[in-house]
C-alpha angles and dihedrals in degrees: 000000000000120000087258093052091049092055092051089046092051090048092048091050090050089048089053092051090050092045090055094047093050097045099037130103116238106203128192119236091261091047091054086060093050089058091052100254091142096153088071088060090070093052092046090051091051089054089054091059100061116174090010142063123277121223140227092018120150107256095237090050092047090054086065093058099122103089099036088046092054090046089054092052092049091046090054096041096049094030092239127149107261093222088054089053092050090054095043095050092044090056089044091052092046089054090051090049089051090049091053093042093055091044091050093053092045096045092044087052094232110179121253096256095051091044091054096047096043093048090051091049092053103033094047100042104121094224097054125050094356092054095045091051090051096042107030092167085077088068091131090069090050090047088054090051086053089052091051091051090050088051092050089051092048098051096037101038118005128010091202089086096058097099093044090052089050094050093050092046095047094047092052109047142352087248086076082087089079092053087050093054091046091048092051092051091049093048092051090046094052093034093243091153097159090053091049092051092049091047089055091053092047091049093051093047094050092045092051095048097044094049090045092053092043094050088054096045105038125077090213139020128262112315106233090197084087088068098039104033094101095050090052091051092051099042104030106027123088091208096076092148090055088055092050090049090052091051092058093054095098089061088085091060096041101038094094090052092048088052090048088055092065089063093058136089113201123228108227095206091060098043098086102032115135094246092051093050092049094050090048090048092055091045095049095041094051090047091048097050089049091058096047092076088067129212099297095058103027098037113163089340084087085081096062094032091060097036093065089077095047093102089059090056093049096049090045088054097049094045097049100038142040133217115273090217110071096198114115094211122070117265123219094263093053090048090052089047093055091046090053091050088056090052093047091054090068096095107186091229104036097038132056092243123084105186092108091057092105091066095088093190092077 
């Protein structure tokens, strides 16, 4: 991008952030429960038990105690409402993600058109920034997105951020395991043996602490239904078509990206590069583990659980392909496409606009 294009890109990014803040819903804690965001109840409960163990928390939620626990300590120390801290930190993490996102595009020398489209796809996805602003108690998922962005920056720009990306990913969700596996492979491939050794130590420490807290805060151990629910739905349920219907739910979130793919021409030499394969591995693994819970346990949460890795897919696409249309300016189809992304961002629950309420899938 030229300096002029960069200025327009920065202004457009700022406009998208302002657009989200103006059109977004800002729910209270009790309102998040009324819209069925019950997972956040576990994290909020953890924050209420600062310097002690919570109780009756699902094991897999209790394993993600780090960030809510810190929020509880900060709330007690500074005498600040915990939910306000959840919201403030969520917006702060979103701003950090945006900063890394913009720097990635600039340092990778992505052209102006691809930068605008990819930024629109990510910023206006209704299950990313818009969701985290509305339901800040799901800050762990947002923290995982931050970890993924740090990992992208580490493998595409500067390996010095590898360990930081691992720490953030592991502290946020169990799916940080896939970042850990990918990091180990990259370290051995690039002979970064010191980094691989340190990553093993970090993994063991986080695993011990998360399991220790979960064992003290959960009434039962890990529910392995979260790993077998899909198979039960397929083999033992008579409603196989309902299961298939459930499996297609994420299409709503990923449809704009699928459409974007049709405008791309893939570069064969980049398809099987180590970095590309690693990014695809984390993307596919996180999607896969989300599906394993099945429709009974995951429900419509499958939409947000799969959407958190959407930035990986978009950066993978723009780094291993190029636009079929060589024109620097936006053609009519691309302008309509961006307009439709704006419309699709108006989630009837997370935005202030209700006109998409008739689309029951969302």
